[in-house]
PyMOL Python script that loads the backbone (N, CA, C, O; Angstrom):
from pymol import cmd

cmd.read_pdbstr("""\
ATOM      1  N   MET A   1      74.216  26.480  45.757  1.00  0.00           N
ATOM      2  CA  MET A   1      74.339  25.305  44.778  1.00  0.00           C
ATOM      3  C   MET A   1      75.926  25.200  44.409  1.00  0.00           C
ATOM      4  O   MET A   1      76.693  26.044  43.945  1.00  0.00           O
ATOM      5  N   LYS A   2      76.129  23.817  44.799  1.00  0.00           N
ATOM      6  CA  LYS A   2      77.435  23.317  44.316  1.00  0.00           C
ATOM      7  C   LYS A   2      77.563  22.966  42.759  1.00  0.00           C
ATOM      8  O   LYS A   2      76.542  22.597  42.179  1.00  0.00           O
ATOM      9  N   LEU A   3      78.489  23.040  42.219  1.00  0.00           N
ATOM     10  CA  LEU A   3      78.568  22.739  40.787  1.00  0.00           C
ATOM     11  C   LEU A   3      79.867  21.679  40.805  1.00  0.00           C
ATOM     12  O   LEU A   3      80.830  21.824  41.558  1.00  0.00           O
ATOM     13  N   SER A   4      79.741  20.747  39.982  1.00  0.00           N
ATOM     14  CA  SER A   4      80.746  19.739  39.836  1.00  0.00           C
ATOM     15  C   SER A   4      81.799  20.219  39.259  1.00  0.00           C
ATOM     16  O   SER A   4      81.682  21.297  38.676  1.00  0.00           O
ATOM     17  N   ALA A   5      83.149  19.505  39.281  1.00  0.00           N
ATOM     18  CA  ALA A   5      84.173  19.882  38.503  1.00  0.00           C
ATOM     19  C   ALA A   5      84.254  20.239  37.089  1.00  0.00           C
ATOM     20  O   ALA A   5      85.045  21.069  36.641  1.00  0.00           O
ATOM     21  N   ASP A   6      83.312  19.507  36.333  1.00  0.00           N
ATOM     22  CA  ASP A   6      82.939  19.705  34.812  1.00  0.00           C
ATOM     23  C   ASP A   6      82.703  21.383  34.710  1.00  0.00           C
ATOM     24  O   ASP A   6      82.129  22.060  35.562  1.00  0.00           O
ATOM     25  N   SER A   7      83.172  21.772  33.709  1.00  0.00           N
ATOM     26  CA  SER A   7      82.674  23.051  33.371  1.00  0.00           C
ATOM     27  C   SER A   7      81.535  23.355  32.361  1.00  0.00           C
ATOM     28  O   SER A   7      81.572  22.629  31.368  1.00  0.00           O
ATOM     29  N   PRO A   8      80.605  24.200  32.394  1.00  0.00           N
ATOM     30  CA  PRO A   8      79.706  24.223  31.490  1.00  0.00           C
ATOM     31  C   PRO A   8      79.968  24.536  29.857  1.00  0.00           C
ATOM     32  O   PRO A   8      80.895  25.208  29.406  1.00  0.00           O
ATOM     33  N   SER A   9      79.188  24.048  29.296  1.00  0.00           N
ATOM     34  CA  SER A   9      79.510  24.357  27.812  1.00  0.00           C
ATOM     35  C   SER A   9      78.820  25.664  27.476  1.00  0.00           C
ATOM     36  O   SER A   9      77.927  26.138  28.178  1.00  0.00           O
ATOM     37  N   ALA A  10      79.280  26.222  26.368  1.00  0.00           N
ATOM     38  CA  ALA A  10      78.942  27.527  25.855  1.00  0.00           C
ATOM     39  C   ALA A  10      77.925  27.364  24.824  1.00  0.00           C
ATOM     40  O   ALA A  10      78.200  27.698  23.672  1.00  0.00           O
ATOM     41  N   ARG A  11      76.652  26.833  25.145  1.00  0.00           N
ATOM     42  CA  ARG A  11      75.403  26.501  24.255  1.00  0.00           C
ATOM     43  C   ARG A  11      74.368  27.387  24.589  1.00  0.00           C
ATOM     44  O   ARG A  11      74.123  27.704  25.753  1.00  0.00           O
ATOM     45  N   ASN A  12      73.722  27.818  23.570  1.00  0.00           N
ATOM     46  CA  ASN A  12      72.647  28.976  23.884  1.00  0.00           C
ATOM     47  C   ASN A  12      71.381  28.041  24.004  1.00  0.00           C
ATOM     48  O   ASN A  12      70.935  27.324  23.109  1.00  0.00           O
ATOM     49  N   VAL A  13      70.846  28.201  25.393  1.00  0.00           N
ATOM     50  CA  VAL A  13      69.703  27.293  25.564  1.00  0.00           C
ATOM     51  C   VAL A  13      68.388  28.287  25.571  1.00  0.00           C
ATOM     52  O   VAL A  13      68.519  29.397  26.087  1.00  0.00           O
ATOM     53  N   SER A  14      67.383  27.979  25.120  1.00  0.00           N
ATOM     54  CA  SER A  14      66.087  28.901  25.278  1.00  0.00           C
ATOM     55  C   SER A  14      65.349  28.179  26.052  1.00  0.00           C
ATOM     56  O   SER A  14      65.226  26.972  25.844  1.00  0.00           O
ATOM     57  N   MET A  15      64.658  28.889  27.210  1.00  0.00           N
ATOM     58  CA  MET A  15      63.699  28.371  27.888  1.00  0.00           C
ATOM     59  C   MET A  15      62.474  28.299  27.357  1.00  0.00           C
ATOM     60  O   MET A  15      61.986  29.295  26.824  1.00  0.00           O
ATOM     61  N   PRO A  16      61.763  27.050  27.428  1.00  0.00           N
ATOM     62  CA  PRO A  16      60.534  26.765  26.996  1.00  0.00           C
ATOM     63  C   PRO A  16      59.667  27.661  27.786  1.00  0.00           C
ATOM     64  O   PRO A  16      59.898  28.042  28.933  1.00  0.00           O
ATOM     65  N   ASP A  17      58.502  28.000  26.953  1.00  0.00           N
ATOM     66  CA  ASP A  17      57.574  28.961  27.419  1.00  0.00           C
ATOM     67  C   ASP A  17      56.701  28.360  28.548  1.00  0.00           C
ATOM     68  O   ASP A  17      56.255  29.092  29.432  1.00  0.00           O
ATOM     69  N   ASP A  18      56.440  26.941  28.519  1.00  0.00           N
ATOM     70  CA  ASP A  18      55.682  26.181  29.425  1.00  0.00           C
ATOM     71  C   ASP A  18      56.385  26.130  30.699  1.00  0.00           C
ATOM     72  O   ASP A  18      55.611  25.804  31.598  1.00  0.00           O
ATOM     73  N   LEU A  19      57.450  26.313  31.055  1.00  0.00           N
ATOM     74  CA  LEU A  19      58.109  26.139  32.342  1.00  0.00           C
ATOM     75  C   LEU A  19      57.974  27.265  33.093  1.00  0.00           C
ATOM     76  O   LEU A  19      58.459  28.351  32.778  1.00  0.00           O
ATOM     77  N   GLU A  20      57.219  27.015  34.250  1.00  0.00           N
ATOM     78  CA  GLU A  20      56.873  28.348  35.105  1.00  0.00           C
ATOM     79  C   GLU A  20      57.621  27.862  36.396  1.00  0.00           C
ATOM     80  O   GLU A  20      58.112  28.810  37.010  1.00  0.00           O
ATOM     81  N   SER A  21      57.814  26.759  36.913  1.00  0.00           N
ATOM     82  CA  SER A  21      58.492  26.339  38.317  1.00  0.00           C
ATOM     83  C   SER A  21      60.033  26.787  38.101  1.00  0.00           C
ATOM     84  O   SER A  21      60.722  26.476  37.129  1.00  0.00           O
ATOM     85  N   PRO A  22      60.432  27.578  39.197  1.00  0.00           N
ATOM     86  CA  PRO A  22      61.730  27.835  39.196  1.00  0.00           C
ATOM     87  C   PRO A  22      62.715  26.730  39.312  1.00  0.00           C
ATOM     88  O   PRO A  22      63.822  26.792  38.777  1.00  0.00           O
ATOM     89  N   ARG A  23      62.344  25.812  39.950  1.00  0.00           N
ATOM     90  CA  ARG A  23      63.167  24.487  39.946  1.00  0.00           C
ATOM     91  C   ARG A  23      63.260  23.732  38.741  1.00  0.00           C
ATOM     92  O   ARG A  23      64.253  23.061  38.462  1.00  0.00           O
ATOM     93  N   ALA A  24      61.948  23.855  37.807  1.00  0.00           N
ATOM     94  CA  ALA A  24      62.111  22.991  36.627  1.00  0.00           C
ATOM     95  C   ALA A  24      63.155  23.895  35.663  1.00  0.00           C
ATOM     96  O   ALA A  24      63.982  23.339  34.941  1.00  0.00           O
ATOM     97  N   LYS A  25      63.027  25.214  35.735  1.00  0.00           N
ATOM     98  CA  LYS A  25      63.952  25.843  35.128  1.00  0.00           C
ATOM     99  C   LYS A  25      65.278  25.740  35.426  1.00  0.00           C
ATOM    100  O   LYS A  25      66.086  25.597  34.508  1.00  0.00           O
ATOM    101  N   LEU A  26      65.606  25.787  36.488  1.00  0.00           N
ATOM    102  CA  LEU A  26      66.969  25.396  37.101  1.00  0.00           C
ATOM    103  C   LEU A  26      67.491  24.126  36.440  1.00  0.00           C
ATOM    104  O   LEU A  26      68.541  24.163  35.798  1.00  0.00           O
ATOM    105  N   VAL A  27      66.742  22.930  36.588  1.00  0.00           N
ATOM    106  CA  VAL A  27      67.080  21.890  35.935  1.00  0.00           C
ATOM    107  C   VAL A  27      67.165  21.767  34.493  1.00  0.00           C
ATOM    108  O   VAL A  27      67.891  20.921  33.971  1.00  0.00           O
ATOM    109  N   TYR A  28      66.467  22.559  33.845  1.00  0.00           N
ATOM    110  CA  TYR A  28      66.611  22.516  32.385  1.00  0.00           C
ATOM    111  C   TYR A  28      67.690  23.235  32.043  1.00  0.00           C
ATOM    112  O   TYR A  28      68.423  22.824  31.144  1.00  0.00           O
ATOM    113  N   LEU A  29      67.959  24.452  32.726  1.00  0.00           N
ATOM    114  CA  LEU A  29      69.217  25.365  32.334  1.00  0.00           C
ATOM    115  C   LEU A  29      70.695  24.579  32.697  1.00  0.00           C
ATOM    116  O   LEU A  29      71.748  24.727  32.076  1.00  0.00           O
ATOM    117  N   TYR A  30      70.464  23.711  33.873  1.00  0.00           N
ATOM    118  CA  TYR A  30      71.620  22.861  34.116  1.00  0.00           C
ATOM    119  C   TYR A  30      71.884  21.968  33.108  1.00  0.00           C
ATOM    120  O   TYR A  30      73.007  22.054  32.611  1.00  0.00           O
ATOM    121  N   LEU A  31      71.154  21.151  32.688  1.00  0.00           N
ATOM    122  CA  LEU A  31      71.210  20.156  31.518  1.00  0.00           C
ATOM    123  C   LEU A  31      71.709  20.880  30.316  1.00  0.00           C
ATOM    124  O   LEU A  31      72.466  20.284  29.549  1.00  0.00           O
ATOM    125  N   GLY A  32      71.329  22.197  30.065  1.00  0.00           N
ATOM    126  CA  GLY A  32      71.597  22.700  28.812  1.00  0.00           C
ATOM    127  C   GLY A  32      72.819  23.181  28.875  1.00  0.00           C
ATOM    128  O   GLY A  32      73.412  23.374  27.813  1.00  0.00           O
ATOM    129  N   ALA A  33      73.472  23.483  30.147  1.00  0.00           N
ATOM    130  CA  ALA A  33      74.862  23.873  30.255  1.00  0.00           C
ATOM    131  C   ALA A  33      75.882  22.831  30.404  1.00  0.00           C
ATOM    132  O   ALA A  33      77.045  22.974  30.024  1.00  0.00           O
ATOM    133  N   TYR A  34      75.405  21.751  30.981  1.00  0.00           N
ATOM    134  CA  TYR A  34      76.282  20.702  31.660  1.00  0.00           C
ATOM    135  C   TYR A  34      76.126  19.267  30.585  1.00  0.00           C
ATOM    136  O   TYR A  34      76.945  18.353  30.673  1.00  0.00           O
ATOM    137  N   GLY A  35      75.156  19.232  29.744  1.00  0.00           N
ATOM    138  CA  GLY A  35      74.573  18.081  29.175  1.00  0.00           C
ATOM    139  C   GLY A  35      74.202  17.047  29.840  1.00  0.00           C
ATOM    140  O   GLY A  35      73.819  17.248  30.993  1.00  0.00           O
ATOM    141  N   SER A  36      74.207  15.806  29.369  1.00  0.00           N
ATOM    142  CA  SER A  36      73.472  14.526  30.152  1.00  0.00           C
ATOM    143  C   SER A  36      74.190  14.350  31.597  1.00  0.00           C
ATOM    144  O   SER A  36      75.401  14.496  31.760  1.00  0.00           O
ATOM    145  N   CYS A  37      73.469  14.090  32.401  1.00  0.00           N
ATOM    146  CA  CYS A  37      73.811  13.385  33.610  1.00  0.00           C
ATOM    147  C   CYS A  37      72.919  12.725  34.354  1.00  0.00           C
ATOM    148  O   CYS A  37      71.725  12.936  34.140  1.00  0.00           O
ATOM    149  N   PRO A  38      73.356  11.721  35.456  1.00  0.00           N
ATOM    150  CA  PRO A  38      72.190  11.140  36.152  1.00  0.00           C
ATOM    151  C   PRO A  38      71.375  11.874  37.282  1.00  0.00           C
ATOM    152  O   PRO A  38      71.831  12.923  37.736  1.00  0.00           O
ATOM    153  N   ALA A  39      70.408  11.459  37.666  1.00  0.00           N
ATOM    154  CA  ALA A  39      69.570  12.090  38.671  1.00  0.00           C
ATOM    155  C   ALA A  39      70.338  12.422  39.896  1.00  0.00           C
ATOM    156  O   ALA A  39      70.201  13.474  40.521  1.00  0.00           O
ATOM    157  N   ASP A  40      71.181  11.432  40.211  1.00  0.00           N
ATOM    158  CA  ASP A  40      72.067  11.600  41.567  1.00  0.00           C
ATOM    159  C   ASP A  40      72.955  12.896  41.331  1.00  0.00           C
ATOM    160  O   ASP A  40      73.082  13.641  42.303  1.00  0.00           O
ATOM    161  N   ARG A  41      73.549  13.225  40.206  1.00  0.00           N
ATOM    162  CA  ARG A  41      74.189  14.224  40.041  1.00  0.00           C
ATOM    163  C   ARG A  41      73.536  15.675  40.119  1.00  0.00           C
ATOM    164  O   ARG A  41      74.021  16.716  40.561  1.00  0.00           O
ATOM    165  N   LEU A  42      72.219  15.415  39.524  1.00  0.00           N
ATOM    166  CA  LEU A  42      71.556  16.845  39.653  1.00  0.00           C
ATOM    167  C   LEU A  42      71.036  16.980  41.191  1.00  0.00           C
ATOM    168  O   LEU A  42      70.821  18.092  41.674  1.00  0.00           O
ATOM    169  N   CYS A  43      70.870  15.925  41.839  1.00  0.00           N
ATOM    170  CA  CYS A  43      70.512  16.234  43.300  1.00  0.00           C
ATOM    171  C   CYS A  43      71.526  16.693  44.011  1.00  0.00           C
ATOM    172  O   CYS A  43      71.355  17.535  44.892  1.00  0.00           O
ATOM    173  N   THR A  44      72.914  16.101  43.656  1.00  0.00           N
ATOM    174  CA  THR A  44      74.037  16.915  44.559  1.00  0.00           C
ATOM    175  C   THR A  44      74.418  18.338  44.071  1.00  0.00           C
ATOM    176  O   THR A  44      74.599  19.283  44.839  1.00  0.00           O
ATOM    177  N   ASP A  45      74.518  18.400  42.760  1.00  0.00           N
ATOM    178  CA  ASP A  45      74.927  19.836  42.105  1.00  0.00           C
ATOM    179  C   ASP A  45      73.847  20.787  42.511  1.00  0.00           C
ATOM    180  O   ASP A  45      74.185  21.844  43.045  1.00  0.00           O
ATOM    181  N   LEU A  46      72.586  20.524  42.314  1.00  0.00           N
ATOM    182  CA  LEU A  46      71.457  21.531  42.587  1.00  0.00           C
ATOM    183  C   LEU A  46      70.922  21.380  43.945  1.00  0.00           C
ATOM    184  O   LEU A  46      69.920  22.008  44.286  1.00  0.00           O
ATOM    185  N   GLU A  47      71.507  20.618  44.701  1.00  0.00           N
ATOM    186  CA  GLU A  47      70.975  20.665  46.166  1.00  0.00           C
ATOM    187  C   GLU A  47      69.451  20.112  46.320  1.00  0.00           C
ATOM    188  O   GLU A  47      68.945  20.343  47.418  1.00  0.00           O
ATOM    189  N   LEU A  48      68.895  19.627  45.664  1.00  0.00           N
ATOM    190  CA  LEU A  48      67.396  19.040  45.544  1.00  0.00           C
ATOM    191  C   LEU A  48      67.451  17.479  45.990  1.00  0.00           C
ATOM    192  O   LEU A  48      68.383  16.690  45.832  1.00  0.00           O
ATOM    193  N   SER A  49      66.294  17.280  46.540  1.00  0.00           N
ATOM    194  CA  SER A  49      65.999  15.766  46.955  1.00  0.00           C
ATOM    195  C   SER A  49      65.844  15.184  45.641  1.00  0.00           C
ATOM    196  O   SER A  49      65.524  15.779  44.612  1.00  0.00           O
ATOM    197  N   LYS A  50      66.158  13.708  45.813  1.00  0.00           N
ATOM    198  CA  LYS A  50      65.808  12.740  44.636  1.00  0.00           C
ATOM    199  C   LYS A  50      64.397  12.809  44.138  1.00  0.00           C
ATOM    200  O   LYS A  50      64.066  12.842  42.953  1.00  0.00           O
ATOM    201  N   SER A  51      63.592  12.827  45.193  1.00  0.00           N
ATOM    202  CA  SER A  51      62.162  12.866  44.882  1.00  0.00           C
ATOM    203  C   SER A  51      61.720  14.225  43.906  1.00  0.00           C
ATOM    204  O   SER A  51      60.943  14.213  42.951  1.00  0.00           O
ATOM    205  N   THR A  52      62.372  15.231  44.394  1.00  0.00           N
ATOM    206  CA  THR A  52      62.071  16.523  43.642  1.00  0.00           C
ATOM    207  C   THR A  52      62.422  16.414  42.303  1.00  0.00           C
ATOM    208  O   THR A  52      61.655  16.698  41.383  1.00  0.00           O
ATOM    209  N   VAL A  53      63.891  15.894  42.126  1.00  0.00           N
ATOM    210  CA  VAL A  53      64.426  15.764  40.787  1.00  0.00           C
ATOM    211  C   VAL A  53      63.745  14.973  39.931  1.00  0.00           C
ATOM    212  O   VAL A  53      63.434  15.343  38.799  1.00  0.00           O
ATOM    213  N   LEU A  54      63.447  13.740  40.455  1.00  0.00           N
ATOM    214  CA  LEU A  54      62.542  12.837  39.701  1.00  0.00           C
ATOM    215  C   LEU A  54      61.167  13.314  39.243  1.00  0.00           C
ATOM    216  O   LEU A  54      60.660  13.023  38.160  1.00  0.00           O
ATOM    217  N   SER A  55      60.637  14.055  40.160  1.00  0.00           N
ATOM    218  CA  SER A  55      59.419  14.659  39.858  1.00  0.00           C
ATOM    219  C   SER A  55      59.355  15.780  38.667  1.00  0.00           C
ATOM    220  O   SER A  55      58.451  15.904  37.840  1.00  0.00           O
ATOM    221  N   ILE A  56      60.487  16.527  38.785  1.00  0.00           N
ATOM    222  CA  ILE A  56      60.762  17.633  37.662  1.00  0.00           C
ATOM    223  C   ILE A  56      61.209  16.996  36.399  1.00  0.00           C
ATOM    224  O   ILE A  56      60.833  17.340  35.278  1.00  0.00           O
ATOM    225  N   THR A  57      62.048  16.033  36.672  1.00  0.00           N
ATOM    226  CA  THR A  57      62.460  15.383  35.056  1.00  0.00           C
ATOM    227  C   THR A  57      61.397  14.577  34.523  1.00  0.00           C
ATOM    228  O   THR A  57      61.397  14.425  33.302  1.00  0.00           O
ATOM    229  N   GLY A  58      60.330  13.932  35.320  1.00  0.00           N
ATOM    230  CA  GLY A  58      59.404  13.397  34.787  1.00  0.00           C
ATOM    231  C   GLY A  58      58.403  14.463  34.122  1.00  0.00           C
ATOM    232  O   GLY A  58      57.902  14.250  33.018  1.00  0.00           O
ATOM    233  N   THR A  59      58.198  15.393  34.718  1.00  0.00           N
ATOM    234  CA  THR A  59      57.346  16.515  33.930  1.00  0.00           C
ATOM    235  C   THR A  59      58.033  17.044  32.751  1.00  0.00           C
ATOM    236  O   THR A  59      57.377  17.438  31.787  1.00  0.00           O
ATOM    237  N   LEU A  60      59.526  17.085  32.767  1.00  0.00           N
ATOM    238  CA  LEU A  60      59.949  17.868  31.562  1.00  0.00           C
ATOM    239  C   LEU A  60      60.236  16.671  30.414  1.00  0.00           C
ATOM    240  O   LEU A  60      60.617  17.011  29.294  1.00  0.00           O
ATOM    241  N   ARG A  61      60.044  15.314  30.732  1.00  0.00           N
ATOM    242  CA  ARG A  61      59.997  14.171  29.713  1.00  0.00           C
ATOM    243  C   ARG A  61      58.728  14.377  29.206  1.00  0.00           C
ATOM    244  O   ARG A  61      58.656  14.672  28.013  1.00  0.00           O
ATOM    245  N   LYS A  62      57.505  14.266  29.986  1.00  0.00           N
ATOM    246  CA  LYS A  62      56.074  14.354  29.605  1.00  0.00           C
ATOM    247  C   LYS A  62      55.972  15.411  28.613  1.00  0.00           C
ATOM    248  O   LYS A  62      55.408  15.095  27.565  1.00  0.00           O
ATOM    249  N   ARG A  63      56.403  16.607  28.725  1.00  0.00           N
ATOM    250  CA  ARG A  63      56.289  17.694  27.918  1.00  0.00           C
ATOM    251  C   ARG A  63      57.149  17.835  26.708  1.00  0.00           C
ATOM    252  O   ARG A  63      57.063  18.780  25.925  1.00  0.00           O
ATOM    253  N   GLY A  64      58.202  16.579  26.573  1.00  0.00           N
ATOM    254  CA  GLY A  64      58.836  16.683  25.491  1.00  0.00           C
ATOM    255  C   GLY A  64      60.294  17.320  25.560  1.00  0.00           C
ATOM    256  O   GLY A  64      61.071  17.259  24.607  1.00  0.00           O
ATOM    257  N   HIS A  65      60.569  17.878  26.658  1.00  0.00           N
ATOM    258  CA  HIS A  65      61.812  18.599  26.792  1.00  0.00           C
ATOM    259  C   HIS A  65      63.103  17.988  27.245  1.00  0.00           C
ATOM    260  O   HIS A  65      64.186  18.569  27.186  1.00  0.00           O
ATOM    261  N   LEU A  66      62.902  16.706  27.727  1.00  0.00           N
ATOM    262  CA  LEU A  66      64.004  15.958  28.214  1.00  0.00           C
ATOM    263  C   LEU A  66      63.909  14.510  27.639  1.00  0.00           C
ATOM    264  O   LEU A  66      62.820  14.054  27.290  1.00  0.00           O
ATOM    265  N   GLU A  67      64.995  13.837  27.551  1.00  0.00           N
ATOM    266  CA  GLU A  67      65.046  12.545  27.119  1.00  0.00           C
ATOM    267  C   GLU A  67      65.896  11.893  28.239  1.00  0.00           C
ATOM    268  O   GLU A  67      66.760  12.580  28.783  1.00  0.00           O
ATOM    269  N   ARG A  68      65.691  10.559  28.627  1.00  0.00           N
ATOM    270  CA  ARG A  68      66.486   9.685  29.312  1.00  0.00           C
ATOM    271  C   ARG A  68      66.949   8.512  28.534  1.00  0.00           C
ATOM    272  O   ARG A  68      66.211   7.775  27.880  1.00  0.00           O
ATOM    273  N   THR A  69      68.432   8.385  28.678  1.00  0.00           N
ATOM    274  CA  THR A  69      69.090   7.240  27.930  1.00  0.00           C
ATOM    275  C   THR A  69      70.258   6.848  28.989  1.00  0.00           C
ATOM    276  O   THR A  69      71.040   7.582  29.593  1.00  0.00           O
ATOM    277  N   ASP A  70      70.123   5.595  29.004  1.00  0.00           N
ATOM    278  CA  ASP A  70      71.297   4.873  29.732  1.00  0.00           C
ATOM    279  C   ASP A  70      71.266   5.512  31.161  1.00  0.00           C
ATOM    280  O   ASP A  70      72.329   5.717  31.747  1.00  0.00           O
ATOM    281  N   GLY A  71      70.209   5.789  31.660  1.00  0.00           N
ATOM    282  CA  GLY A  71      70.086   6.435  33.166  1.00  0.00           C
ATOM    283  C   GLY A  71      70.540   7.822  33.144  1.00  0.00           C
ATOM    284  O   GLY A  71      70.934   8.165  34.258  1.00  0.00           O
ATOM    285  N   LYS A  72      70.611   8.616  32.376  1.00  0.00           N
ATOM    286  CA  LYS A  72      71.036  10.056  32.377  1.00  0.00           C
ATOM    287  C   LYS A  72      69.934  10.788  31.634  1.00  0.00           C
ATOM    288  O   LYS A  72      69.274  10.302  30.716  1.00  0.00           O
ATOM    289  N   PHE A  73      69.800  12.086  32.163  1.00  0.00           N
ATOM    290  CA  PHE A  73      68.845  12.932  31.362  1.00  0.00           C
ATOM    291  C   PHE A  73      69.526  13.955  30.751  1.00  0.00           C
ATOM    292  O   PHE A  73      70.498  14.529  31.244  1.00  0.00           O
ATOM    293  N   GLU A  74      68.927  14.241  29.459  1.00  0.00           N
ATOM    294  CA  GLU A  74      69.479  15.335  28.649  1.00  0.00           C
ATOM    295  C   GLU A  74      68.360  15.954  27.865  1.00  0.00           C
ATOM    296  O   GLU A  74      67.296  15.364  27.678  1.00  0.00           O
ATOM    297  N   LEU A  75      68.625  17.165  27.406  1.00  0.00           N
ATOM    298  CA  LEU A  75      67.675  17.993  26.735  1.00  0.00           C
ATOM    299  C   LEU A  75      67.230  17.317  25.335  1.00  0.00           C
ATOM    300  O   LEU A  75      68.034  17.067  24.436  1.00  0.00           O
ATOM    301  N   ALA A  76      66.068  17.098  25.279  1.00  0.00           N
ATOM    302  CA  ALA A  76      65.494  16.617  23.959  1.00  0.00           C
ATOM    303  C   ALA A  76      66.150  17.194  22.692  1.00  0.00           C
ATOM    304  O   ALA A  76      66.044  18.408  22.517  1.00  0.00           O
ATOM    305  N   GLY A  77      66.793  16.477  21.824  1.00  0.00           N
ATOM    306  CA  GLY A  77      67.240  16.771  20.561  1.00  0.00           C
ATOM    307  C   GLY A  77      68.579  17.330  20.706  1.00  0.00           C
ATOM    308  O   GLY A  77      69.079  17.932  19.755  1.00  0.00           O
ATOM    309  N   ALA A  78      69.230  17.182  21.850  1.00  0.00           N
ATOM    310  CA  ALA A  78      70.554  17.710  22.231  1.00  0.00           C
ATOM    311  C   ALA A  78      71.591  16.803  21.321  1.00  0.00           C
ATOM    312  O   ALA A  78      72.805  16.989  21.399  1.00  0.00           O
TER     313      ALA A  78
END
""", "prot")
cmd.dss("prot")
cmd.show_as("cartoon", "prot")
cmd.util.cbc("prot")
cmd.orient("prot")
């Protein structure tokens, strides 16, 4: 996994109980650490395809874990 030059924040992020997919957990924790970012950055930093990222973020949004604002994803209530 490649990480961008931005350093992660020191936030305490609790994993939702309904997340079972390792990739969904990875996206969730990444956004918890780095804050909001566009899908392209998630693809690059996590080395995931765009279709995978969009599928995961779509599921996380439907479950109320993510929000999308101005083309960027962030944890709901962040």
